[in-house]
C-alpha positions, 0 to 999 in steps of 0.5 A: 478856215476850220469849221469852229471858227467859221462858226465862231464868226457866224455867232459874232455876226448874229449876237453882240455881247452887249448892247451896242458894243462893237469888236475894236471898242476900247474902254473908254468907248465901252464906258460911253455906250453903256451909259448912254444906254443905261441912260436911254432906257430910263429915259424910255421908261418915262415914256412907256409907263402909263400914269393911268396903269401906276395909279391902278397898280398902286390903289391894288397894293395899298388896298393889300397888306402882302405882295407875291411877287413872281420873277425868274432870271434877271427879272429877279433883282426887280423883284428883290428891289420890291420886297426891299423897298415895300417891307420898309413900309410894312408891306408883308412880302413873298418871293422865292427864287425857285419857280415852283415854291412861287406857285405854291406861295398863292396858295391860301392868300386869295383876299390878302394879297397882290400878286405881281409878275415880272417878265421883259418878254411877258411870255416867261412860262413859270411867271406867266403861269404863276400870275395866271394861277394867283388871277384864277384864285381871285387876287389882284394881278400886276405885270411889269413888261416890255410886251403889252400885249404878252401873255403876262400882261392879259393876266394882269388887272393893271400893266407897267410896260417898259421900253421894248427890248433891243433887237439882235443886230439880225432883226431876231429875238429881242436882248431881253436878258441884258441888264440894260433892260433891268434898269427900266424894271427897276425903275418901274418898281421904285416908282410903285413903291414910291406911289404906294408909300404916298397913300399913307405917308405918315404911316410910310414915314413912320416905317422908314424911320424904324427900318434906317434903324435896323440898318443902322445897327447892321453895321460896323462902327 
């Protein structure tokens, strides 16, 4: 057997292409497994998200006009979901996919903005450094992470803790890049948005009515 084939077999033994998917699974099995894992991670978020921390985060967001988001990789999805959600209720949002520009964005915002850092592992260097910089400048900080004792969480005034990443079959690094884990991030962001919106319910409804009109005008008839 050639070295290339042996190496490929070794990698297959160490990793999964998707959480719980095994060689030989047919289309029906894959649909069932993917759907079940998505449901499990969302259910898990209801157990790991601390209502007291969510309330603390919501009060921090409510008290500031501007939200700055820090995220890279597939965590971008939760950040962009947050931008869309909070813009619709009148919050100014700052987010850029470039990690350097994320760091630049905190300049001059002390006292006017709250910062939200998103990383499943809680160890993404650029996200941790950006949240640390925001905190050093006096901005209140929120972490959305699966690791409550991580470097990111240590920079946060409020931590929204998510279900842990699924371990690799060999017991190694968790599968933080799986899109399954991002469902929990989206759940946390939506819960934060909903609680913030309820802090000023009438104003939120007015803004939603206005942005509904914008969305309607953007669609072809």
